C-alpha positions, 0 to 999 in steps of 0.5 A, spaced: 315 451 897 318 451 904 318 457 908 323 457 914 323 463 919 329 465 924 328 469 930 332 475 929 336 478 935 335 485 936 341 488 939 346 485 933 341 488 928 341 494 931 348 495 933 350 493 925 345 498 923 347 504 927 355 502 925 353 502 918 350 509 918 356 512 921 352 515 927 358 514 932 363 517 928 359 523 926 358 524 934 365 523 935 367 528 930 362 533 932 363 533 939 370 531 941 371 528 948 375 532 953 383 530 953 382 527 960 376 523 958 377 515 959 373 510 955 368 510 949 367 516 946 360 520 945 358 516 939 359 509 942 356 512 949 350 514 945 349 508 941 349 504 947 344 508 950 340 508 943 340 500 943 338 500 950 332 504 949 330 501 942 331 494 945 327 495 951 322 500 949 324 504 956 327 511 956 329 511 963 336 509 965 335 505 971 336 498 969 341 500 963 347 497 967 344 490 968 341 490 961 349 491 959 351 485 963 346 481 960 348 482 953 355 481 955 353 474 958 356 476 965 
């Protein structure tokens, strides 16, 4: 018997899990954004913050912008 292991990247896995759980939609449903708000809703914003905290193991906001750029390949 041969066992093959693969590295599982955390961001796609966590993002898929949060999307399947419906967390962004629930937050958007319960906390509607103001009419002049431009950009992602509170659900996607919270999901981005949660992905950063869970992936990096840090809860400070310093460095989140560079993390997003790195994950987008920019």
